[in-house]
PQR file with spaces between the fields and no chain letter, atoms N, CA, C, O and H, PARSE charges and radii, in Angstrom:
ATOM       1  N    MET     1      -2.278  -17.090   34.884 -0.4000 1.5000
ATOM       2  CA   MET     1      -1.592  -16.798   36.179 -0.0000 2.0000
ATOM       3  C    MET     1      -2.373  -16.316   37.605  0.5500 1.7000
ATOM       4  O    MET     1      -2.432  -16.709   38.770 -0.5500 1.4000
ATOM       5  N    LYS     2      -3.014  -15.059   36.665 -0.4000 1.5000
ATOM       6  CA   LYS     2      -3.723  -14.084   37.936 -0.0000 2.0000
ATOM       7  C    LYS     2      -5.278  -15.163   38.366  0.5500 1.7000
ATOM       8  O    LYS     2      -5.878  -14.986   39.426 -0.5500 1.4000
ATOM       9  H    LYS     2      -2.966  -14.740   35.719  0.4000 1.0000
ATOM      10  N    ILE     3      -5.642  -16.054   37.501 -0.4000 1.5000
ATOM      11  CA   ILE     3      -6.458  -16.574   37.992 -0.0000 2.0000
ATOM      12  C    ILE     3      -6.371  -17.557   39.187  0.5500 1.7000
ATOM      13  O    ILE     3      -7.296  -17.620   39.996 -0.5500 1.4000
ATOM      14  H    ILE     3      -5.154  -16.197   36.640  0.4000 1.0000
ATOM      15  N    LEU     4      -5.025  -18.484   39.324 -0.4000 1.5000
ATOM      16  CA   LEU     4      -4.228  -19.275   40.178 -0.0000 2.0000
ATOM      17  C    LEU     4      -4.349  -18.239   41.653  0.5500 1.7000
ATOM      18  O    LEU     4      -4.830  -18.559   42.740 -0.5500 1.4000
ATOM      19  H    LEU     4      -4.273  -18.432   38.666  0.4000 1.0000
ATOM      20  N    LYS     5      -3.734  -16.915   41.243 -0.4000 1.5000
ATOM      21  CA   LYS     5      -3.440  -16.089   42.338 -0.0000 2.0000
ATOM      22  C    LYS     5      -4.439  -16.099   42.792  0.5500 1.7000
ATOM      23  O    LYS     5      -4.529  -16.629   43.899 -0.5500 1.4000
ATOM      24  H    LYS     5      -3.344  -16.655   40.360  0.4000 1.0000
ATOM      25  N    SER     6      -5.657  -15.525   42.165 -0.4000 1.5000
ATOM      26  CA   SER     6      -7.165  -14.709   42.612 -0.0000 2.0000
ATOM      27  C    SER     6      -8.025  -16.033   43.899  0.5500 1.7000
ATOM      28  O    SER     6      -8.393  -15.722   45.032 -0.5500 1.4000
ATOM      29  H    SER     6      -5.583  -15.094   41.265  0.4000 1.0000
ATOM      30  N    MET     7      -8.208  -18.062   43.009 -0.4000 1.5000
ATOM      31  CA   MET     7      -7.772  -18.702   44.005 -0.0000 2.0000
ATOM      32  C    MET     7      -8.051  -18.956   44.813  0.5500 1.7000
ATOM      33  O    MET     7      -9.065  -19.295   45.423 -0.5500 1.4000
ATOM      34  H    MET     7      -7.909  -18.315   42.089  0.4000 1.0000
ATOM      35  N    LEU     8      -6.063  -18.645   45.031 -0.4000 1.5000
ATOM      36  CA   LEU     8      -5.326  -18.861   46.652 -0.0000 2.0000
ATOM      37  C    LEU     8      -6.053  -17.850   47.677  0.5500 1.7000
ATOM      38  O    LEU     8      -6.476  -18.009   48.822 -0.5500 1.4000
ATOM      39  H    LEU     8      -5.240  -18.369   44.535  0.4000 1.0000
ATOM      40  N    VAL     9      -6.027  -16.765   46.817 -0.4000 1.5000
ATOM      41  CA   VAL     9      -6.672  -15.683   48.254 -0.0000 2.0000
ATOM      42  C    VAL     9      -7.677  -16.144   48.378  0.5500 1.7000
ATOM      43  O    VAL     9      -8.129  -16.124   49.523 -0.5500 1.4000
ATOM      44  H    VAL     9      -5.684  -16.636   45.886  0.4000 1.0000
ATOM      45  N    THR    10      -8.525  -16.785   47.274 -0.4000 1.5000
ATOM      46  CA   THR    10     -10.317  -16.937   47.515 -0.0000 2.0000
ATOM      47  C    THR    10     -10.100  -17.820   48.808  0.5500 1.7000
ATOM      48  O    THR    10     -10.576  -17.476   49.890 -0.5500 1.4000
ATOM      49  H    THR    10      -8.158  -16.802   46.344  0.4000 1.0000
ATOM      50  N    VAL    11      -9.386  -18.933   48.652 -0.4000 1.5000
ATOM      51  CA   VAL    11      -9.373  -20.131   49.428 -0.0000 2.0000
ATOM      52  C    VAL    11      -8.794  -19.459   51.075  0.5500 1.7000
ATOM      53  O    VAL    11      -9.077  -19.900   52.189 -0.5500 1.4000
ATOM      54  H    VAL    11      -8.999  -19.213   47.773  0.4000 1.0000
ATOM      55  N    ALA    12      -7.868  -18.211   50.706 -0.4000 1.5000
ATOM      56  CA   ALA    12      -7.064  -17.944   52.131 -0.0000 2.0000
ATOM      57  C    ALA    12      -8.364  -17.600   53.007  0.5500 1.7000
ATOM      58  O    ALA    12      -8.880  -18.032   54.038 -0.5500 1.4000
ATOM      59  H    ALA    12      -7.638  -17.853   49.801  0.4000 1.0000
ATOM      60  N    LEU    13      -8.649  -16.502   51.970 -0.4000 1.5000
ATOM      61  CA   LEU    13      -9.930  -15.999   52.611 -0.0000 2.0000
ATOM      62  C    LEU    13     -10.947  -17.143   53.312  0.5500 1.7000
ATOM      63  O    LEU    13     -11.621  -16.854   54.300 -0.5500 1.4000
ATOM      64  H    LEU    13      -8.230  -16.151   51.132  0.4000 1.0000
ATOM      65  N    ALA    14     -10.978  -18.336   52.751 -0.4000 1.5000
ATOM      66  CA   ALA    14     -12.502  -18.866   52.633 -0.0000 2.0000
ATOM      67  C    ALA    14     -12.515  -19.487   54.366  0.5500 1.7000
ATOM      68  O    ALA    14     -13.489  -19.536   55.117 -0.5500 1.4000
ATOM      69  H    ALA    14     -10.430  -18.570   51.948  0.4000 1.0000
ATOM      70  N    ILE    15     -10.891  -19.970   54.688 -0.4000 1.5000
ATOM      71  CA   ILE    15     -10.732  -21.091   55.459 -0.0000 2.0000
ATOM      72  C    ILE    15     -10.922  -20.387   56.857  0.5500 1.7000
ATOM      73  O    ILE    15     -11.216  -21.023   57.870 -0.5500 1.4000
ATOM      74  H    ILE    15     -10.100  -19.929   54.078  0.4000 1.0000
ATOM      75  N    PRO    16     -10.813  -19.609   56.843 -0.5600 1.5000
ATOM      76  CA   PRO    16     -11.252  -18.710   58.438  0.2800 2.0000
ATOM      77  C    PRO    16     -12.624  -19.122   58.537  0.5500 1.7000
ATOM      78  O    PRO    16     -13.125  -19.707   59.497 -0.5500 1.4000
ATOM      79  N    VAL    17     -13.343  -18.684   57.196 -0.4000 1.5000
ATOM      80  CA   VAL    17     -14.898  -18.441   57.860 -0.0000 2.0000
ATOM      81  C    VAL    17     -15.657  -20.296   58.123  0.5500 1.7000
ATOM      82  O    VAL    17     -16.646  -20.657   58.760 -0.5500 1.4000
ATOM      83  H    VAL    17     -12.935  -18.209   56.416  0.4000 1.0000
ATOM      84  N    MET    18     -14.639  -21.086   57.304 -0.4000 1.5000
ATOM      85  CA   MET    18     -15.624  -22.282   57.597 -0.0000 2.0000
ATOM      86  C    MET    18     -15.232  -22.660   58.440  0.5500 1.7000
ATOM      87  O    MET    18     -15.780  -23.633   58.958 -0.5500 1.4000
ATOM      88  H    MET    18     -13.835  -20.792   56.787  0.4000 1.0000
ATOM      89  N    ALA    19     -13.723  -21.903   59.189 -0.4000 1.5000
ATOM      90  CA   ALA    19     -13.292  -22.390   60.823 -0.0000 2.0000
ATOM      91  C    ALA    19     -14.292  -22.056   61.962  0.5500 1.7000
ATOM      92  O    ALA    19     -14.657  -22.882   62.798 -0.5500 1.4000
ATOM      93  H    ALA    19     -13.279  -21.113   58.768  0.4000 1.0000
ATOM      94  N    SER    20     -14.699  -20.763   61.914 -0.4000 1.5000
ATOM      95  CA   SER    20     -15.354  -19.886   62.657 -0.0000 2.0000
ATOM      96  C    SER    20     -17.033  -20.829   62.845  0.5500 1.7000
ATOM      97  O    SER    20     -17.595  -21.275   63.845 -0.5500 1.4000
ATOM      98  H    SER    20     -14.403  -20.091   61.235  0.4000 1.0000
ATOM      99  N    ALA    21     -17.421  -20.831   61.326 -0.4000 1.5000
ATOM     100  CA   ALA    21     -18.546  -21.220   61.268 -0.0000 2.0000
ATOM     101  C    ALA    21     -18.650  -22.862   62.478  0.5500 1.7000
ATOM     102  O    ALA    21     -19.420  -23.071   63.415 -0.5500 1.4000
ATOM     103  H    ALA    21     -16.964  -20.469   60.513  0.4000 1.0000
ATOM     104  N    GLN    22     -17.573  -23.702   61.931 -0.4000 1.5000
ATOM     105  CA   GLN    22     -17.419  -25.117   62.604 -0.0000 2.0000
ATOM     106  C    GLN    22     -17.395  -24.598   64.325  0.5500 1.7000
ATOM     107  O    GLN    22     -18.477  -24.772   64.885 -0.5500 1.4000
ATOM     108  H    GLN    22     -16.948  -23.532   61.170  0.4000 1.0000
ATOM     109  N    ASP    23     -16.078  -23.879   65.357 -0.4000 1.5000
ATOM     110  CA   ASP    23     -16.374  -23.545   65.750 -0.0000 2.0000
ATOM     111  C    ASP    23     -17.537  -22.556   67.285  0.5500 1.7000
ATOM     112  O    ASP    23     -17.421  -22.150   68.442 -0.5500 1.4000
ATOM     113  H    ASP    23     -15.198  -23.737   64.903  0.4000 1.0000
ATOM     114  N    ASN    24     -18.462  -22.639   66.255 -0.4000 1.5000
ATOM     115  CA   ASN    24     -19.334  -21.716   66.885 -0.0000 2.0000
ATOM     116  C    ASN    24     -21.116  -22.728   67.502  0.5500 1.7000
ATOM     117  O    ASN    24     -22.042  -23.187   66.835 -0.5500 1.4000
ATOM     118  H    ASN    24     -18.555  -22.969   65.316  0.4000 1.0000
ATOM     119  N    THR    25     -20.892  -22.697   68.826 -0.4000 1.5000
ATOM     120  CA   THR    25     -21.455  -24.041   69.429 -0.0000 2.0000
ATOM     121  C    THR    25     -22.528  -23.010   69.442  0.5500 1.7000
ATOM     122  O    THR    25     -23.532  -23.118   68.738 -0.5500 1.4000
ATOM     123  H    THR    25     -20.140  -22.324   69.368  0.4000 1.0000
ATOM     124  N    SER    26     -22.322  -22.051   70.213 -0.4000 1.5000
ATOM     125  CA   SER    26     -23.343  -21.109   71.226 -0.0000 2.0000
ATOM     126  C    SER    26     -24.856  -20.853   70.505  0.5500 1.7000
ATOM     127  O    SER    26     -25.089  -21.470   69.466 -0.5500 1.4000
ATOM     128  H    SER    26     -21.506  -21.963   70.785  0.4000 1.0000
ATOM     129  N    THR    27     -25.646  -20.150   70.932 -0.4000 1.5000
ATOM     130  CA   THR    27     -26.562  -19.773   70.505 -0.0000 2.0000
ATOM     131  C    THR    27     -26.472  -18.511   70.392  0.5500 1.7000
ATOM     132  O    THR    27     -25.939  -17.920   71.331 -0.5500 1.4000
ATOM     133  H    THR    27     -25.456  -19.648   71.777  0.4000 1.0000
ATOM     134  N    GLU    28     -26.769  -18.029   69.681 -0.4000 1.5000
ATOM     135  CA   GLU    28     -27.168  -16.756   69.646 -0.0000 2.0000
ATOM     136  C    GLU    28     -28.483  -15.937   68.227  0.5500 1.7000
ATOM     137  O    GLU    28     -28.765  -16.710   67.312 -0.5500 1.4000
ATOM     138  H    GLU    28     -27.202  -18.509   68.918  0.4000 1.0000
ATOM     139  N    THR    29     -29.049  -14.706   68.182 -0.4000 1.5000
ATOM     140  CA   THR    29     -30.304  -14.342   67.505 -0.0000 2.0000
ATOM     141  C    THR    29     -29.585  -12.868   66.675  0.5500 1.7000
ATOM     142  O    THR    29     -29.527  -11.679   66.987 -0.5500 1.4000
ATOM     143  H    THR    29     -28.820  -14.078   68.926  0.4000 1.0000
ATOM     144  N    THR    30     -29.267  -13.402   65.889 -0.4000 1.5000
ATOM     145  CA   THR    30     -29.269  -12.392   64.444 -0.0000 2.0000
ATOM     146  C    THR    30     -30.650  -12.168   63.969  0.5500 1.7000
ATOM     147  O    THR    30     -31.542  -12.885   63.517 -0.5500 1.4000
ATOM     148  H    THR    30     -29.315  -14.368   65.636  0.4000 1.0000
ATOM     149  N    THR    31     -30.410  -10.135   64.400 -0.4000 1.5000
ATOM     150  CA   THR    31     -31.584  -10.046   63.722 -0.0000 2.0000
ATOM     151  C    THR    31     -31.297   -9.009   62.080  0.5500 1.7000
ATOM     152  O    THR    31     -30.680   -7.950   62.192 -0.5500 1.4000
ATOM     153  H    THR    31     -29.685   -9.552   64.768  0.4000 1.0000
ATOM     154  N    THR    32     -31.731   -9.394   60.877 -0.4000 1.5000
ATOM     155  CA   THR    32     -31.434   -8.740   59.616 -0.0000 2.0000
ATOM     156  C    THR    32     -32.781   -7.647   59.687  0.5500 1.7000
ATOM     157  O    THR    32     -33.871   -7.602   60.257 -0.5500 1.4000
ATOM     158  H    THR    32     -32.232  -10.254   60.786  0.4000 1.0000
ATOM     159  N    THR    33     -32.099   -6.927   58.872 -0.4000 1.5000
ATOM     160  CA   THR    33     -33.435   -5.352   58.629 -0.0000 2.0000
ATOM     161  C    THR    33     -32.767   -5.388   56.918  0.5500 1.7000
ATOM     162  O    THR    33     -31.650   -4.955   56.633 -0.5500 1.4000
ATOM     163  H    THR    33     -31.214   -6.963   58.409  0.4000 1.0000
ATOM     164  N    VAL    34     -33.842   -6.067   55.820 -0.4000 1.5000
ATOM     165  CA   VAL    34     -34.683   -5.620   54.258 -0.0000 2.0000
ATOM     166  C    VAL    34     -34.663   -4.988   53.753  0.5500 1.7000
ATOM     167  O    VAL    34     -35.754   -4.452   53.559 -0.5500 1.4000
ATOM     168  H    VAL    34     -34.749   -6.419   56.052  0.4000 1.0000
ATOM     169  N    ARG    35     -33.601   -4.475   53.123 -0.4000 1.5000
ATOM     170  CA   ARG    35     -34.780   -2.922   52.746 -0.0000 2.0000
ATOM     171  C    ARG    35     -35.241   -3.012   51.286  0.5500 1.7000
ATOM     172  O    ARG    35     -34.419   -3.188   50.387 -0.5500 1.4000
ATOM     173  H    ARG    35     -32.714   -4.911   53.280  0.4000 1.0000
ATOM     174  N    GLN    36     -36.184   -2.924   51.116 -0.4000 1.5000
ATOM     175  CA   GLN    36     -37.123   -3.087   49.755 -0.0000 2.0000
ATOM     176  C    GLN    36     -36.998   -1.891   48.949  0.5500 1.7000
ATOM     177  O    GLN    36     -36.985   -0.687   49.204 -0.5500 1.4000
ATOM     178  H    GLN    36     -36.851   -2.781   51.846  0.4000 1.0000
ATOM     179  N    GLU    37     -36.881   -2.840   47.522 -0.4000 1.5000
ATOM     180  CA   GLU    37     -36.611   -1.371   46.514 -0.0000 2.0000
ATOM     181  C    GLU    37     -37.530   -1.254   45.565  0.5500 1.7000
ATOM     182  O    GLU    37     -37.438   -0.903   44.389 -0.5500 1.4000
ATOM     183  H    GLU    37     -36.892   -3.818   47.314  0.4000 1.0000
ATOM     184  N    ARG    38     -38.745   -1.708   46.450 -0.4000 1.5000
ATOM     185  CA   ARG    38     -39.952   -1.373   45.137 -0.0000 2.0000
ATOM     186  C    ARG    38     -39.865   -2.806   44.396  0.5500 1.7000
ATOM     187  O    ARG    38     -39.627   -2.690   43.194 -0.5500 1.4000
ATOM     188  H    ARG    38     -38.819   -1.992   47.406  0.4000 1.0000
ATOM     189  N    GLY    39     -39.968   -3.752   44.727 -0.4000 1.5000
ATOM     190  CA   GLY    39     -39.148   -4.759   43.191 -0.0000 2.0000
ATOM     191  C    GLY    39     -38.644   -4.819   41.791  0.5500 1.7000
ATOM     192  O    GLY    39     -38.842   -5.427   40.739 -0.5500 1.4000
ATOM     193  H    GLY    39     -40.162   -3.846   45.703  0.4000 1.0000
ATOM     194  N    PHE    40     -37.614   -3.541   42.489 -0.4000 1.5000
ATOM     195  CA   PHE    40     -36.750   -2.939   41.221 -0.0000 2.0000
ATOM     196  C    PHE    40     -35.351   -3.724   41.670  0.5500 1.7000
ATOM     197  O    PHE    40     -34.879   -3.661   42.805 -0.5500 1.4000
ATOM     198  H    PHE    40     -37.453   -3.048   43.343  0.4000 1.0000
ATOM     199  N    ASP    41     -34.694   -4.587   40.400 -0.4000 1.5000
ATOM     200  CA   ASP    41     -33.578   -5.102   40.701 -0.0000 2.0000
ATOM     201  C    ASP    41     -32.403   -4.285   40.061  0.5500 1.7000
ATOM     202  O    ASP    41     -32.360   -4.120   38.842 -0.5500 1.4000
ATOM     203  H    ASP    41     -35.077   -4.638   39.477  0.4000 1.0000
ATOM     204  N    TRP    42     -31.685   -3.901   40.698 -0.4000 1.5000
ATOM     205  CA   TRP    42     -30.783   -2.875   40.444 -0.0000 2.0000
ATOM     206  C    TRP    42     -29.674   -3.286   39.329  0.5500 1.7000
ATOM     207  O    TRP    42     -29.203   -2.753   38.324 -0.5500 1.4000
ATOM     208  H    TRP    42     -31.719   -4.035   41.688  0.4000 1.0000
ATOM     209  N    GLY    43     -29.489   -4.606   40.082 -0.4000 1.5000
ATOM     210  CA   GLY    43     -28.652   -5.853   39.389 -0.0000 2.0000
ATOM     211  C    GLY    43     -28.227   -5.726   37.465  0.5500 1.7000
ATOM     212  O    GLY    43     -27.179   -5.574   36.837 -0.5500 1.4000
ATOM     213  H    GLY    43     -29.872   -5.039   40.898  0.4000 1.0000
ATOM     214  N    TRP    44     -29.790   -5.901   37.064 -0.4000 1.5000
ATOM     215  CA   TRP    44     -30.090   -5.604   35.336 -0.0000 2.0000
ATOM     216  C    TRP    44     -29.799   -4.418   35.124  0.5500 1.7000
ATOM     217  O    TRP    44     -29.156   -4.353   34.076 -0.5500 1.4000
ATOM     218  H    TRP    44     -30.642   -6.024   37.575  0.4000 1.0000
ATOM     219  N    LEU    45     -30.018   -2.936   35.823 -0.4000 1.5000
ATOM     220  CA   LEU    45     -29.564   -1.554   35.681 -0.0000 2.0000
ATOM     221  C    LEU    45     -28.057   -2.403   35.294  0.5500 1.7000
ATOM     222  O    LEU    45     -27.918   -3.231   34.394 -0.5500 1.4000
ATOM     223  H    LEU    45     -30.540   -2.988   36.675  0.4000 1.0000
ATOM     224  N    GLY    46     -27.081   -1.954   36.195 -0.4000 1.5000
ATOM     225  CA   GLY    46     -25.805   -2.388   35.773 -0.0000 2.0000
ATOM     226  C    GLY    46     -25.704   -3.040   34.609  0.5500 1.7000
ATOM     227  O    GLY    46     -25.272   -2.491   33.596 -0.5500 1.4000
ATOM     228  H    GLY    46     -27.195   -1.281   36.926  0.4000 1.0000
ATOM     229  N    LEU    47     -26.260   -4.796   34.671 -0.4000 1.5000
ATOM     230  CA   LEU    47     -25.717   -5.249   33.218 -0.0000 2.0000
ATOM     231  C    LEU    47     -26.297   -4.438   32.280  0.5500 1.7000
ATOM     232  O    LEU    47     -25.798   -4.620   31.170 -0.5500 1.4000
ATOM     233  H    LEU    47     -26.611   -5.242   35.495  0.4000 1.0000
ATOM     234  N    LEU    48     -27.376   -3.408   32.312 -0.4000 1.5000
ATOM     235  CA   LEU    48     -27.911   -3.081   31.161 -0.0000 2.0000
ATOM     236  C    LEU    48     -26.613   -1.356   30.626  0.5500 1.7000
ATOM     237  O    LEU    48     -26.631   -0.710   29.579 -0.5500 1.4000
ATOM     238  H    LEU    48     -27.782   -3.260   33.215  0.4000 1.0000
ATOM     239  N    GLY    49     -25.636   -1.161   31.959 -0.4000 1.5000
ATOM     240  CA   GLY    49     -25.474    0.355   31.614 -0.0000 2.0000
ATOM     241  C    GLY    49     -23.565   -0.612   31.131  0.5500 1.7000
ATOM     242  O    GLY    49     -23.017   -0.080   30.166 -0.5500 1.4000
ATOM     243  H    GLY    49     -25.621   -1.686   32.810  0.4000 1.0000
ATOM     244  N    LEU    50     -22.812   -1.768   31.732 -0.4000 1.5000
ATOM     245  CA   LEU    50     -21.773   -2.357   31.021 -0.0000 2.0000
ATOM     246  C    LEU    50     -21.820   -2.909   29.409  0.5500 1.7000
ATOM     247  O    LEU    50     -21.013   -2.541   28.556 -0.5500 1.4000
ATOM     248  H    LEU    50     -23.256   -2.200   32.516  0.4000 1.0000
ATOM     249  N    ALA    51     -22.828   -3.775   29.195 -0.4000 1.5000
ATOM     250  CA   ALA    51     -23.486   -3.810   27.668 -0.0000 2.0000
ATOM     251  C    ALA    51     -23.242   -2.772   27.168  0.5500 1.7000
ATOM     252  O    ALA    51     -22.386   -2.750   26.284 -0.5500 1.4000
ATOM     253  H    ALA    51     -23.484   -4.073   29.888  0.4000 1.0000
ATOM     254  N    GLY    52     -24.095   -1.220   27.672 -0.4000 1.5000
ATOM     255  CA   GLY    52     -23.633   -0.501   26.704 -0.0000 2.0000
ATOM     256  C    GLY    52     -21.863    0.017   26.533  0.5500 1.7000
ATOM     257  O    GLY    52     -21.412    0.830   25.726 -0.5500 1.4000
ATOM     258  H    GLY    52     -24.790   -1.238   28.391  0.4000 1.0000
ATOM     259  N    LEU    53     -21.465   -0.406   27.099 -0.4000 1.5000
ATOM     260  CA   LEU    53     -19.921    0.052   26.813 -0.0000 2.0000
ATOM     261  C    LEU    53     -19.211   -1.072   26.327  0.5500 1.7000
ATOM     262  O    LEU    53     -17.997   -1.146   26.519 -0.5500 1.4000
ATOM     263  H    LEU    53     -21.832   -1.066   27.755  0.4000 1.0000
ATOM     264  N    LEU    54     -19.691   -1.758   25.854 -0.4000 1.5000
ATOM     265  CA   LEU    54     -19.059   -2.867   24.563 -0.0000 2.0000
ATOM     266  C    LEU    54     -19.019   -2.452   23.100  0.5500 1.7000
ATOM     267  O    LEU    54     -18.315   -3.129   22.350 -0.5500 1.4000
ATOM     268  H    LEU    54     -20.677   -1.697   25.699  0.4000 1.0000
ATOM     269  N    GLY    55     -19.866   -1.152   22.483 -0.4000 1.5000
ATOM     270  CA   GLY    55     -19.144   -1.091   21.756 -0.0000 2.0000
ATOM     271  C    GLY    55     -18.194    0.611   21.890  0.5500 1.7000
ATOM     272  O    GLY    55     -17.680    1.126   20.897 -0.5500 1.4000
ATOM     273  H    GLY    55     -20.438   -0.603   23.092  0.4000 1.0000
ATOM     274  N    ARG    56     -18.169    0.886   22.497 -0.4000 1.5000
ATOM     275  CA   ARG    56     -16.957    1.845   23.008 -0.0000 2.0000
ATOM     276  C    ARG    56     -15.524    1.789   23.299  0.5500 1.7000
ATOM     277  O    ARG    56     -14.756    2.700   23.608 -0.5500 1.4000
ATOM     278  H    ARG    56     -18.586    0.468   23.304  0.4000 1.0000
ATOM     279  N    SER    57     -15.261    0.198   23.095 -0.4000 1.5000
ATOM     280  CA   SER    57     -13.593    0.164   22.436 -0.0000 2.0000
ATOM     281  C    SER    57     -13.040    0.659   21.728  0.5500 1.7000
ATOM     282  O    SER    57     -13.411    0.875   20.575 -0.5500 1.4000
ATOM     283  H    SER    57     -15.885   -0.543   22.844  0.4000 1.0000
ATOM     284  N    ARG    58     -11.791    1.044   22.310 -0.4000 1.5000
ATOM     285  CA   ARG    58     -10.574    1.828   21.815 -0.0000 2.0000
ATOM     286  C    ARG    58     -10.511    1.366   19.851  0.5500 1.7000
ATOM     287  O    ARG    58     -10.660    0.246   19.362 -0.5500 1.4000
ATOM     288  H    ARG    58     -11.490    0.869   23.247  0.4000 1.0000
ATOM     289  N    GLN    59     -10.305    2.378   19.296 -0.4000 1.5000
ATOM     290  CA   GLN    59     -10.890    1.894   17.894 -0.0000 2.0000
ATOM     291  C    GLN    59      -9.338    1.423   16.909  0.5500 1.7000
ATOM     292  O    GLN    59      -9.120    2.587   16.574 -0.5500 1.4000
ATOM     293  H    GLN    59     -10.184    3.287   19.694  0.4000 1.0000
ATOM     294  N    PRO    60      -8.562    0.898   16.462 -0.5600 1.5000
ATOM     295  CA   PRO    60      -7.368    0.891   16.111  0.2800 2.0000
ATOM     296  C    PRO    60      -6.812    2.999   15.121  0.5500 1.7000
ATOM     297  O    PRO    60      -7.598    3.571   14.366 -0.5500 1.4000
ATOM     298  N    GLU    61      -5.452    3.562   15.485 -0.4000 1.5000
ATOM     299  CA   GLU    61      -5.596    4.324   14.619 -0.0000 2.0000
ATOM     300  C    GLU    61      -5.543    4.292   13.311  0.5500 1.7000
ATOM     301  O    GLU    61      -4.682    3.549   12.840 -0.5500 1.4000
ATOM     302  H    GLU    61      -4.813    3.098   16.099  0.4000 1.0000
ATOM     303  N    VAL    62      -6.319    4.977   12.461 -0.4000 1.5000
ATOM     304  CA   VAL    62      -5.780    4.416   10.993 -0.0000 2.0000
ATOM     305  C    VAL    62      -5.601    6.268   10.518  0.5500 1.7000
ATOM     306  O    VAL    62      -6.335    7.234   10.721 -0.5500 1.4000
ATOM     307  H    VAL    62      -7.018    5.581   12.844  0.4000 1.0000
ATOM     308  N    ARG    63      -3.984    6.083    9.677 -0.4000 1.5000
ATOM     309  CA   ARG    63      -3.316    7.646    8.807 -0.0000 2.0000
ATOM     310  C    ARG    63      -3.629    6.936    7.763  0.5500 1.7000
ATOM     311  O    ARG    63      -3.599    5.718    7.586 -0.5500 1.4000
ATOM     312  H    ARG    63      -3.387    5.298    9.513  0.4000 1.0000
ATOM     313  N    GLN    64      -4.096    8.264    6.720 -0.4000 1.5000
ATOM     314  CA   GLN    64      -3.970    8.664    5.395 -0.0000 2.0000
ATOM     315  C    GLN    64      -3.511    9.478    5.565  0.5500 1.7000
ATOM     316  O    GLN    64      -3.566   10.408    6.370 -0.5500 1.4000
ATOM     317  H    GLN    64      -4.121    9.253    6.864  0.4000 1.0000
ATOM     318  N    THR    65      -2.580    8.989    4.191 -0.4000 1.5000
ATOM     319  CA   THR    65      -1.840   10.441    3.476 -0.0000 2.0000
ATOM     320  C    THR    65      -1.728   10.190    2.128  0.5500 1.7000
ATOM     321  O    THR    65      -1.197    9.241    1.550 -0.5500 1.4000
ATOM     322  H    THR    65      -2.535    8.234    3.537  0.4000 1.0000
ATOM     323  N    THR    66      -2.683   11.828    1.407 -0.4000 1.5000
ATOM     324  CA   THR    66      -3.717   12.131    0.737 -0.0000 2.0000
ATOM     325  C    THR    66      -2.420   12.332   -0.336  0.5500 1.7000
ATOM     326  O    THR    66      -1.460   12.199    0.423 -0.5500 1.4000
ATOM     327  H    THR    66      -3.114   12.599    1.876  0.4000 1.0000
ATOM     328  N    THR    67      -1.942   12.547   -1.510 -0.4000 1.5000
ATOM     329  CA   THR    67      -0.833   13.533   -2.126 -0.0000 2.0000
ATOM     330  C    THR    67      -1.226   13.795   -3.139  0.5500 1.7000
ATOM     331  O    THR    67      -1.188   12.958   -4.041 -0.5500 1.4000
ATOM     332  H    THR    67      -2.722   12.655   -2.126  0.4000 1.0000
ATOM     333  N    THR    68      -1.799   15.198   -3.357 -0.4000 1.5000
ATOM     334  CA   THR    68      -2.564   15.495   -4.660 -0.0000 2.0000
ATOM     335  C    THR    68      -1.449   16.389   -5.613  0.5500 1.7000
ATOM     336  O    THR    68      -0.828   17.345   -5.148 -0.5500 1.4000
ATOM     337  H    THR    68      -1.830   15.878   -2.624  0.4000 1.0000
ATOM     338  N    THR    69      -1.330   15.997   -6.771 -0.4000 1.5000
ATOM     339  CA   THR    69      -0.476   16.986   -7.686 -0.0000 2.0000
ATOM     340  C    THR    69      -1.677   17.482   -8.668  0.5500 1.7000
ATOM     341  O    THR    69      -2.798   17.017   -8.869 -0.5500 1.4000
ATOM     342  H    THR    69      -1.834   15.221   -7.149  0.4000 1.0000
ATOM     343  N    THR    70      -0.749   19.017   -9.389 -0.4000 1.5000
ATOM     344  CA   THR    70      -1.851   19.515  -10.046 -0.0000 2.0000
ATOM     345  C    THR    70      -1.013   19.884  -11.765  0.5500 1.7000
ATOM     346  O    THR    70       0.126   19.453  -11.587 -0.5500 1.4000
ATOM     347  H    THR    70       0.162   19.395   -9.225  0.4000 1.0000
ATOM     348  N    ARG    71      -1.053   20.242  -12.696 -0.4000 1.5000
ATOM     349  CA   ARG    71      -1.106   20.521  -13.358 -0.0000 2.0000
ATOM     350  C    ARG    71      -1.318   21.972  -14.372  0.5500 1.7000
ATOM     351  O    ARG    71      -2.395   22.393  -14.792 -0.5500 1.4000
ATOM     352  H    ARG    71      -1.978   20.592  -12.841  0.4000 1.0000
ATOM     353  N    ARG    72       0.471   22.751  -14.682 -0.4000 1.5000
ATOM     354  CA   ARG    72      -0.832   23.234  -14.930 -0.0000 2.0000
ATOM     355  C    ARG    72      -0.509   24.075  -16.622  0.5500 1.7000
ATOM     356  O    ARG    72      -1.426   24.644  -17.214 -0.5500 1.4000
ATOM     357  H    ARG    72       1.346   22.408  -14.341  0.4000 1.0000
């Protein structure tokens, strides 16, 4: 059900964008500034961080009761 809701939200957000792209008939100049990160792709660092969290999942709680008896 969550997937269906997320798809509906995505479509609802994409429709106005597509409509505005079709209506735009005027000529505009857009300047985009791109910042160089010295060749390092920070996305890979984020993926490595997420991969490091895989082993940190919550372990089930194990209770062990030990009873000892002593003889005199």
